[in-house]
N, C-alpha and C positions, 0 to 999 in steps of 0.2 A: 855275120854278126851285127851289122848295121840295121838289118831288118828286124832284129830281135829287139833292139834298143832305142830305135827311133820312135819318137812320140811327138805329135804335132803340138801339143801343149807344152812340151819341154823345151826351155830356153836352150839357146846354143851352148851357153857357158856351162850349164848343167850337164848338157850331153857330153861336152868335151871332158868335164871333170869326172863324169861316170865312166868314159871310155879309158881314161888315164888310170884311175883307180883299178879298173878291171884288168888293164894290161899289167899293172904292178902286182896285181894278185896272182895273175896266171904265171909271171915270171918267178914270183915267189914260190909258187906251188910246184913249178917245174924244177927249180933248184933243189927244193925239200925233197921231192920224190926221186930225183936223180941220185941223191946222196943217201937216202934212207929207205926207199921204196922196195922193201924185201918182196912183198907180194907181187909187185909188178914184174921182178925177176921171174917168179914162177910162171906168170902168164905168158910172158914173151918168150920164155924157154920152151913152153908147151907148144906155142905157135910155131916156133922153129921145128920142133919135133913133128908137128902135124904135116908140115910140108916137105919133111924128110922121110915120111912114111913110117914114122916110129909110133909106139904106144905112148900116148901123152900122159897116161896114169901111171907110168912106171919110169924110174931113172931119172927123175927131176932132182938135181943136185940142190936146189933151193927149198923145196918143200912139196907135199902132195898137191897136185892140181885136181881141183874138185868141181870144175865147171864144164859145160859142155863143150863137144868138138866145134860147135858153131861158134862159140866165143873165141876159141883159139884161131878160127878161120878169120873171124873179123880183125883180129890183132895183127894180121900179116903186115898191113903198112907200116905199124910201128917198128916192126923188126927190121925194116929195111934202113933204119937210122943207127943200127947198132946199140951201144950202151945209151946213146942219146934218146933211145925210144922211151926209156923210162922218164926222162924229163918231159916229153911230149905227152905221156900219159897223164902226169901230174897236171899239165896245162889244160889238157882235154877235160879233166875232172873239175878243175876250178871253172872252167868255161861253162860247163852245164849246171854247176852249183849256181853261178851267176844268173843263169837263165831262170832257175826255180826262184831266186830271189825276185828277179825282174817280175815273173808271173805274179808273185804275192803282192809286190808293191804296186804294180799297175792295174792288176786285174781283181784282186781280192781286197786289199786294203781299204779302197774307197767305200766298200760297202759296210764297213763297220761304223761309218759316219762319225769318226773321231775328230776332234780339233787338230789343227796343223801341229801344235805342240806334242799331243799325245801321239799323233801319227808317227812323228820323229822319235818319240820315245819307244813306241812299238817295234819300229824298224831297228832301232839301236839295240833293244832288248832281244829281238829275234836273232840278230847278228851275234850278239854276246852268247846267247844259248847255244847257238850252232857252232861257233868258232873253234872250240875245243875239240868237237867231234869231227869237223871238217879237217882241222889240222891233223888230228889223229889218223884220219882216213888217207890224207895225202901222204903223211909221213910212212905209212904202211904200203902205200900204192894200192889200196883196197878198190872194191867196186860197189860199195855201198851207195855213194853218191850216184853212180850211174843207175842203180836199180831204183833209187828213190826218184830219180829224173824220169825214168821209163814210166813209172806208176803215176807220178803227179802229171806229167805231161800227157800221158795217154788218156787219163781220165779227164783232165781239164779239156783236152780236144774233144772228147766225146760228150761230156755233160754240159759243158759252158759254151764252146765254140761250135757245137753241133757237127764236127768234122768226124764223123763215125768211122770212116775208113782209116784216117790217119791214126785216131786213137786206138783202134783195133790192132793195127800193124805194130804200133809202138808196144802195146801190152804183149802181143804175141812174141815179138823178138825179146823183150825182157824176160818172159816166162822161160824161153829156150835157153837163154844165158844163165839164168838162175830161177829155180822153180818158184821162188817167193812170190813174183807177181801173179801167180795163179789165183791168189786171194782176190785180186783185183777183177779178174774175170768172173769169179763167184759174185762179186759186188755188181757187176754189170747184169748178170743172170737175175738177182733180185730186184734190180732196177728196170728190168725188161728192156735193156739196151740190146735188142737182138741183132741188129746190124753189125755193131762194133763187137758183140760177142761172136758172131759168125765169122767176121773178118779176122779176129784174133785166133780163133779156133783153126782156121785155114793156114794162118802164117805160121803156126807151131810147126806142123809136119813139113812144110816147105823149107823152113829154116833148118830143121834137123837133117833134112836131105841135102841141103846146099853144099856141105864140105864134100859131098861125093864127086862134084865136079873137079875138084882138086886131088883127091885121094883115092877115088873109086868107091863104088857102092859097098862092096864087101868089107872093105878097111873101115869105112864109116860106121857100118853096123856093128862091127866088132868093137868100135870106140864107144858107140851109144851103149852097147851091153856093159862096157866097163864102167860107164858113167853111172848107170843105173845102180850098179853094185856099189858104187862110191857114196852115192847120195842117199841110198835106202835107208829110212827112218827107223827100220826094225833093227838094224845093226845094233849090237851090244854098245858100241861106242857112242851112240846117240840115244839110247833109252834114258840113262841117268848121267849127268855131267857132273863130276866132282871137281869142279873148277870154279874158283872164285872170280875168275874173269869172264864168266859166262852168266847171262842174266835172263834167259828164257825160263819158262815154267820147269822144264826138266833139269834145271839147275837150282832154281829156288826151293822147289818142294823138297828134294834130297837134303838140302841144307838144314832144313827146319823138321824133317819128319823120317830121316833114315838113320839107322844105327850103323854108323861107319865101322866101329870096332866089331860089332856082332857080325859083320859081313866081310871081315878081314880087309877093311878098307882104312887107310890112314886118314884121320881128320886133318883137314887144311891147317887148322890152328887148334889151340887148347881153349879157345873162347867159348863159354857155353851159349849154345844157340838152339839146341834141339828142343822141340815142344813135346812131340809125342813120338817115340820110336816105332816106326811101321816095319813090317816085313818087306822084302823085295816085291812080292805079288801084291800086297795091299797097297803099297806106294804106287805100282804100276796102274791098278785100278783108280787111285785117287788122281793120278796125273791125267789119265784118260777122260775121267769124269770132269776134271777142272777145265781141260781144254774144250770138251764138248759144251760145258755150261758158258764158258767165256765166249765161244763162237755163236751159240744161240742168242746169247745176251746182246752181243754186238749186231748180229744179223736182224734181230727183232727191233731194237730201239735205234740203231743207226742206219742200217741198210734197208729198212722196210720201204714200201712203196707209199707212204703217206703223201698227200698232196702238199707240196711245199712252194707255193707260188710267191709267197713273200720271201724275200731275201733268199732266193735260191742259191747265190754264190756263197753266202755265209754257211748255209746248211751244206753246201759242197765241201767247204773247207773243215766244217765240223766232222763230215763223214770221212774225209780223207784222215783227219787226225785219228779217228778211231781205227781206221784200216791200218795205219802204220803201227799203232799201239798193239793191235792184234798180231801183226807180223813179229813184233819184237818179243811177244810172250809166246806165241804158239809154235814157231818154227824153232827147232833145236839150234844149238851152237851160236847163239846171238851174242857176240862179244861186245866189248866197249865201243867198238868202232860203229856196231850197229844201233847204238843208243841214239844216233843221228835221227832215227825214226820217231824219237819222242817230241822232236823240235816243233812240228806243227801243232801238237797238242798244247805245248808250252807256251807257244806264241798266241794261241786261241785263249789260254787262260789269261795271259797278261793283257790281250785285248779286252776281255770282259772285266778285268779289274780297272782298266783305265776308263771304260765305259761306265762302269758302277761309280767311279771316282768322280766323273763329270755329272752324273746324274744324282750324286749324294745317296746312291743306293735306294732312292724312294722310300727311305724309312724301313727297309727290309734288313733287320739286323742279321738274320741267318745268312743271307746272300752276302752281307758284309763281312761276317767271320769267315765263311768259306773262301771268299775272295783273297782275304789276307793269308789263309791257310795255303792256298794255290801259289801265292807269291813266295811263301817260305819253302814250298816244294820246289819251285823254280830256282831259288837260290841254292837250295842243297844240290840240286842238279848241276848247276854251274860251277860250284867251287870244288867239285870232286876231280881233282887234278894234283898230281904230286908236287909240281911247281907252286900250287897255291896253298894247299894245307899240309904238305909234307908226306913223307912215306908211311909213317905210323897211322895218321888219320885216314889216309887213302886205303891202306891194308884192312883197317878196321872196317870201313864203309864197304869195301869189296867183300870182306868176309860175310857180312849180313846181306849180301846181294842188294844193296841199296838201290841201284839203278833199276833193278827188276821190280822191286817193291814200289818204287815211284811210278813204274808203268802200271802196276796194278791199281795204285791209288788213283791214276789218271783215268782209269776206266770208269770209277765211280764218279769222279769230278766231271768229266764229260756228260754223264747222264744226268748229273744236276745242272750243269751249265749249258742247257740246250740254246739252241740259237735265238729262240724267241725272248730269251732274257736280254739279248743284246738291245732289243726294241722296246722291251717293257721295262727294263731297269732304268 
């Protein structure tokens, strides 16, 4: 931990304060996860099943286990502590979140060239943006923080630190735990980061086979087949999701373009939200087309191989923000805890607003208007909690899939707020 947070320019008092705050946050996360971490129960029980020779995708009393045998294999040390393993899972998640914050503050924030006052505002705003989602993830015992860290750290090591092997291994491991980081490997392909891409590609089969040493090759292959059936996106369960707590495209589009009653589906509420009723087949084509357009748009504008010699770190953060927005929209079953993926984009918008404020927007009224609009989007994102606005308002915003719409708006805002505006504004 000290190697992560030690900085030669950091005063001893600041370092001690940072360590104390970090410890308090980890203790808080441990207590929170211990009492409420339902998903952690699922993971740890599956890990016990794995080493007992059972099928980890059946007979879990807590919920369905949806992740790889490799993840259950990695969790074995947590199971050694009994029920206290849940607390350690919460501590671990807070530790890696602190690492992500550290990377942003020490490696990325200085490149925005903000005044010390606005740097403090940006750090505080980023923490405020992420606090609710981090708390939600810790309360559930989820793995979103872990996946975010694998992607952020893996790409940072590859693109900024030039540690291609380390970056590739991290992304390969993350992909085997949950398929989502495969989009980061696609990013490396477009960036022509061949070494990291090859290392990540080699890490995937090695990680998939690793549980064989504990349970045997045949048992591991059987579990991998079960896992493939569980996560297959072609299953009816994940084609359209009629769930107001899900914010990916396959939940947003049915909410506005699907005739629930005509397909014997009960509408979640009686609030009017349908724009044009589409048939199941038409909506399937619409969803596929939207996903492809979104992927092409992001790949062309954000992941392309344009020369970006000036401010490469800011461009990297901008690309990371796009990558996480794509994850939240393209992959199915992205629930409220996955809205943590919006935070890099939200932090980027706040940085641009502060930069524009410092430069008085150089007379660019359109930039000023859109900056204030992005600030309102951040405010709307931040207040969406039952403890803040109450049950009725939260249900209303969930019914219209507001988190998902914010992610869609962010795609356009990021396209307008290209990194060169940081230097030109």
